C-alpha positions in Angstrom: 59.6 62.3 -52.0 57.0 63.2 -54.0 55.7 59.7 -54.1 55.5 60.3 -50.7 53.8 63.1 -50.0 51.1 62.1 -52.5 50.8 58.5 -50.2 49.9 60.3 -46.7 47.5 62.8 -48.9 45.5 59.7 -50.1 45.6 58.6 -47.1 44.4 61.7 -45.6 41.9 61.6 -47.7 40.5 58.1 -47.2 40.5 59.0 -43.9 38.5 61.8 -44.8 36.0 60.7 -46.9 35.7 57.2 -44.1 35.1 59.7 -41.7 32.1 61.7 -43.5 30.5 58.6 -44.9 30.4 57.1 -41.6 28.0 59.9 -40.2 24.5 58.1 -39.6 20.9 59.8 -40.2 17.8 59.6 -38.7 16.3 56.3 -39.7 16.3 52.0 -39.0 19.5 50.4 -37.1 19.4 52.3 -33.7 18.4 51.2 -30.3 15.5 53.8 -29.8 11.7 54.0 -30.0 9.5 56.2 -30.8 5.3 55.1 -29.4 1.8 56.6 -28.9 -2.0 56.2 -29.2 -4.9 57.0 -31.6 -8.2 58.2 -30.4 -10.9 58.7 -32.7 -14.1 61.0 -32.3 -16.6 59.6 -34.4 -19.4 62.5 -35.6 -21.7 62.7 -38.1 -20.6 64.0 -41.4 -21.5 67.5 -40.9 -19.7 67.8 -37.6 -22.0 68.4 -35.3 -23.4 65.4 -33.5 -20.8 63.4 -31.5 -21.5 59.4 -32.4 -19.1 58.4 -29.7 -15.0 57.9 -29.0 -12.6 55.0 -29.2 -9.3 54.0 -29.1 -8.5 54.1 -32.6 -7.5 50.0 -33.9 -6.3 49.1 -36.8 -5.3 52.3 -37.7 -2.2 53.3 -40.3 0.4 55.1 -38.7 3.7 56.5 -40.9 6.5 57.9 -40.0 9.3 60.2 -41.9 12.5 59.9 -41.1 14.5 63.1 -41.0 13.4 65.6 -44.2 12.6 62.8 -46.4 9.5 63.7 -48.5 7.4 60.8 -48.5 6.9 58.6 -45.9 10.0 55.9 -44.6 7.4 53.0 -42.9 4.4 52.6 -41.5 2.8 50.3 -38.5 -1.0 49.4 -37.8 -2.2 50.4 -34.2 -3.3 47.6 -32.1 -6.7 47.2 -30.2 -6.1 49.5 -27.4 -4.9 52.4 -30.6 -1.1 52.0 -30.1 1.5 52.0 -32.1 5.7 52.1 -32.4 8.1 52.3 -34.0 11.4 50.5 -33.2 15.4 50.3 -34.2 15.5 54.0 -34.8 19.1 56.3 -34.7 19.4 59.4 -33.3 17.6 62.0 -35.4 14.3 64.1 -36.4 10.7 62.5 -37.0 7.6 62.9 -38.3 4.6 61.1 -37.4 1.6 61.3 -39.0 -2.2 59.7 -39.9 -4.5 60.7 -41.5 -8.3 62.1 -40.1 -11.7 63.6 -41.8 -11.4 67.0 -42.1 -13.6 68.6 -39.1 -12.9 71.7 -40.5 -15.0 71.0 -43.7 -12.2 73.0 -45.4 -10.3 70.0 -47.3 -11.3 68.8 -50.8 -10.5 65.2 -50.3 -12.3 65.4 -46.9 -8.9 64.3 -45.3 -6.2 66.0 -43.7 -3.2 64.3 -41.9 -1.9 65.0 -38.1 1.1 65.3 -38.0 3.7 65.3 -34.4 7.4 66.0 -35.0 9.8 64.1 -32.5 13.2 64.2 -32.3 16.0 61.4 -30.8 19.0 62.7 -28.8 20.2 59.9 -27.7 20.7 55.6 -27.8 18.1 53.8 -26.2 15.9 56.5 -25.4 12.1 55.7 -26.0 10.2 58.7 -27.0 6.3 58.9 -26.2 4.3 61.4 -28.4 1.3 62.7 -27.2 -1.9 61.5 -27.4 -3.1 61.6 -31.8 -7.0 62.2 -31.8 -8.4 61.6 -35.6 -11.9 62.0 -36.4 -14.1 60.2 -38.2 
């Protein structure tokens, strides 16, 4: 009798552990997409004269999966400043790109521009509002 109960308990524990391990976090392996566009405003070094603006081609765009501390993946924008992260699962994401600091407060001269996105289901395409950076 004791052996049967231990076997049953073992199966229940195995089932619970298996159920918990099937939980999928934000990240690759899904069917959803996040996409957007980078726009560049070109200024002089003092940010007093605007030289022009254009689509941000060949810019690095980063994505953080869930609560990740460092970037999970990066991509480059195309000639139109567009980027895309495919095959994402349900979850929360942060998209960011580096820009010159137009407030001139950053010691490095650069800041990150961050947008948060949440995918709530399968086969979704989430469009991030245009991200403007300074050059």
